N, C-alpha and C positions, 0 to 999 in steps of 0.2 A: 105683514112683516115676516120674513123668514125666521124660523127658529133653527139655529145652527149650533152644532157641538164641535168640539175640537180636541185634538191631542196636541197641546202646546201650539195652538194657532196653525194647525196643519190639516184642517178639515173644511171642506166647502160643499154646499149643496146647490143644485141647479134651481131655477125659478119654479119649475114644475114639481120639484121634489123627487123626480124619478132617477136622477143620477147624483150620486154622492162619491166624492173622492177623499181618501185619507192618505196623507203622505207620511212616510217614516222620517223624512228630513226634507228641508227646502234648499239644500246646498248641493251643487255638483262640486266635488272636491278633487283637486289635483293632488295626486300622491307624489311627494317629493323624495320618497325613499329611493327611487330610482331616477332621480333628476327629472321629475315631471313627465313620465311616460305613460301615465294612466290616469283617467278621470273616472271617479266612482259615479255610479248612476244615482238618480233619484227614484226611489221605489215606493210603493204604497199599495192600497187596496181600493178597488172600484166596486161600488154597489149599484146595480142597475135593475130596473123593472123590465122584465122580458116582454110583458104585454105592451109596454110603452114603446119598446124598440121596434117591434113588428118587422124583424128581419134586418134592421139597420145595425151598424157596428158602432163601437166607441173608439175614438181616435185621440191621440195625444200630439200636440203641436207645441214646439218650443220656439218662440220668437225672440230675437234680440233686437232691441231698438238702440241705434247708435246716434245720439243727438250731439251735434258738434257746433250748434249755434242757437241763439235765443229765439224763442217763439215770437217775441215782440218785434224781431227784425225780419220776420218772414212777410213778404208782400209780393203781389203780382206773380203768384205761382212759384216763388222762390221758397225752397224747403230745406231746412238745415238738419233734417233727420232722415235716417234710412232704417227700414225694418227688413230683417232677413229671417227666413224660416230655416232653422238649423235642423230640426227634427220634425218629421211628420209620419206617424206610424200608427197601426192599429194596436190597441191595448186590451180589447175585450169585446164581447166575451169569446172564449175559446182560443186564446193564444197559447204560446208555448212557455209562458213565464211560470207555470205551476211547478216546474222542476227547480226553480231558483228562489224558493220562498225562504225569507229570513224569519227570525224569531218574532219580530213585531208583526209581520204580515200573517204569520201562522196564528197568533193569538187573536188578531182582528178577524180573520176568516172564521175562526171557531165562534167568536162572539156575534158576528153579523149574519151568519147563516148562508144558505145555499146560493143567494144572489150575489155573493161577494167573490171577487176575482183578484188575484195578485197582478201587479203590472210593474214594469220598470222602464225608465226612459234614460237613454245614454246620449250624452253630448259628444260632438267631435272633439278630439284632443286639442285641435287648433282654436277652439272657441276662446275668445278673450275673457279675462277676469272681469267681474262686476266692479266698476269704478264710476263714481259720480264727481262732478266738479261743483264746488260751493258757488252758489249764485248770488251771495250777499243777502240783502233784505228781501229780495223777491222770492219768498218761500213758496208761493202758489204756482210758480212757473214750472213747466216740465223740466226735470233734472237733466243737465248736460252730462253726457257720459254714456256708459254701457249698462243697459237695464234689460233683464230677462223676464219673460213671462211664460208660464206653462198653462196651456189651454187644453181642456179636456171637453170633448163634445161628441154628440151622436149625429150620425149622418149616413148617407148612402155610400159615400166614398171619401177618401182622405183629402181630396182636392175641394170638397164642398166647403163653402164659407160657413163657419160656426154661427148658429142662431142663438140669440140671447136666452131663449126659453130653455134650451137643452145644453147649456154650456156653463162651465166654471173656469175661472182663471186665477192662478196662483202667482204671486210675485216670488220668484226663485233667484238664486245667485250662483255664480261660478266663482269659487274661492280657491286660494292656495294656502297651504299650511306648511310650516317649517318641518324639515325632516327630523325624526327622532334622533338620528345619528349626525346632528349638525357638526360641522368641522370646528376645530378650536384655533383656527388661524387668527393671529393677532395683526391686524392691519397697521402698517407704518408708512409714513411719508416724510421725506427729507428734501427741503428746498433751500436754495441759497440765492442771495442777491448781492451783486456788486454795484458800486456807485461810481459814476463818472467823476474823474479827477480826484478820487479818494481811494486810498489803498484798503485792502481787507474786504471781507464778506460778512454779511449777516446771515446766520444759519438758523433755520426753523425746523424742528422735528416734532411731528404729531403722531400719536399712537393711540389705539383703542385696545382694550383687553380681549375683544372678540369681534367676529365678523357679522354675527346675526343677533339682532335684538328683537324682543317681543314687544308688542304694543303695550304701553304703560310702564315699560322699564326706563330707568334713567340711563342716559348715555354719559359715561365718565371718560373724558379725554385727558390725556397727559400731554402737556405742551412744554417743550424744552427749547429755549432761545439761547443761542451762543453768539454773542455780539463781538465778532472779530474785526468790525469795521470802525470807522471814525464817527459814525452816526449814533444818535440816541433814540432808543425805542420809547415812545410816549405812552402807548397803551396797547392792549391786546383784545381783539374781538373774536368771539367763538359762536358759530351758528350751526344749526342743523338745517340743511337745505333740501327741499323736495324738488326733484327734477321731473317734469311732466312733458310727455310727447303725445300729441293728438295725431294719430297716424292718418286719419281720414283727410286732414288738411295739411299734414306735415308741419304742424305748428309746435314749437318748443318754447317752454318758459320755465321759470323757477319761482318758488315761494319759500320764504324763511318760516319755519314752523317752530323754532325755538332758538333762543340766542341770549347772549349776555356780553357785557363789556367790562373789562377790569383794568384798573390802574395800580392794583396791588403789586408791589415789587418793582414798579416803574417810577422813574425812568430807568431803563437798562442802559447804563453808560458804556462807552467803548471798553472792551476787554472784560465785560461782565457776562454772567450767565444767569438764567432764571428757569426753574422748573416748577410748573403749577398744574393742578388738576382743575378742570372745568366740568361741572355737573349740569347737564341739560335734560329737560323733560319734554320731549315733543308729544303733544296730545291734541286731539281734535277739540277738546273743550276749551283750550287756550287760543284756538284759532277760529272761533265761531264768527260766521258772517264775513270771513275774509275771502274776498272774491278770488276764485281760481284754485283754491286749495283742493287737492284730490282726496276724496274720502272713499272708504270701502263701501260698496253697494250694500245698504242696510235695509232690513225689513222694519216696518214701523214700530214693532214692539222691541226693537233692539237699538241701543245707542250706537251712533256712527263712530268709527275709528278713522284715523288717517289711513289713506290707501296703503295697502301692503306693497312691498317691492315686487315688481314683476319678475317671475322666474321663467327660465327657459329650459327646454328639454336638452338632454345630452346630445351634443353634436349640432345644436342650434344656437343662434345668437339672440340675446334678448331684444335687440333692435329690430329683429324680424317679426316680433310679436304684433298682433293686431290690436285694435281698440285703443286704449290709453295705456301707455307704458310709463311706469312710475319707478323711480330710483331715489336713493338718498345718499347724501355725503355730509361729512363734517368739514366745515370751512373755517379755517383759522387765519386771521389777518393780524399782523403786527404793524403798527403805525409809526413811521419815522418823521411825521410832519408833512406839511403841504408841499414842501420843495422836494424832499427825499422820497416821498411816496410810501407805498405799502409793500409788504411781502406776504403772499397768500399761499396757503396749502389746502388742497382738497383731498379728503380721504373717504372713498366710497365704503358704505356698509349697507346691510339689508335690515329692513324692519318688517316683521311678519307676525302672524298668529301662531301660537303653539298648536300642535295637532291635538284637539280635545278628544276625550273619551266620554261620549254622551250616553247616559243611561236612558233609553226610551221607556223602559218598563221599570216601575218603582214598586218594590215589594211584591213582585209577581202580578201587579195589577196595571191596567191601562186606565189612566185618569181622563175622564171626559168633563168638559166644563163649557158653559155658554160664553160667547164672545161676540163683539161687534165686528163687522166686516173691516178688513184691513185696507189701507190705501193701496191700490193696484193689486191687492190680493183678494178682493171681494168677488162674489159671483158676478159675471158680466151682466146679469140681469139687473143688478143693483146700480150699474154705472149711470 
């Protein structure tokens, strides 16, 4: 059994023990400060045995698997997944990355010695974010959605197929974080409904205090009903709706991730008004095993969150994004009964992660610890 050390689950060793890779982070991060026009690289340090290489080079390959159908439904050659190689480049030894060494890499190189080389891997800016779809109780099946893997291997050329003996494979992600200078726009929506053979209108106004919410935050909606009709409002329903578009199949669907119904202040009789606040908490933990819910692509040592809203670069439309496009809206319905029907308002907003400041080095030291291989992040020799 391999003995492997890690920096927060970011180290893997090949079966032969001749190639070891240390990652500074496992996320390719879209910078939203300039409307998603830059994706930060994943960098790290490579340790190789030169006698083992014997003139061969070490390459990095980033593969994205786009699964849009269940494995159980695959038969007679039908395949519901596609794998694309987005990056395939030489990372050592003797590349030009030595001029772009960060603090973590510098400390690792000093600690690991002469066989250590820095490297960096850059994804195309058009690469889709990591998103998986909840498959329900079938936890052992391959995840539907967009999943990334970073493979580091030794070979004669970059087109050579990686061999299990001299390869390692990390599960990595493409993520988007909220800008530090997020706008303070307060979304509002006003809708009205008139009724056949009945004078007046029913007016519904919905507002949110801000446009961007972080995962785990409560969404507080203000609902104002002005009943200028002759109908009576019986109750109010408020939901946070997740909108999902699978671009590979052009399939679109929605899932309710938080909701409540209230009769407080009802019935709202003709000529009356009502203003009420609804507090909703959309989280992945309250939607476990709900088929079709979109989740952030997560590593095994991290809890999954609801998928973040898909962001688009300046001058581009979010609907042109690849992979799985996710958006959110607040949906409010006022019910006037079976005959008179409902009045509905949808108010879009964004749900994302804040841009974290991660300290890779604690008290000037790099901490190493033992760990078991991660799902999809293990050495390919252990698969």
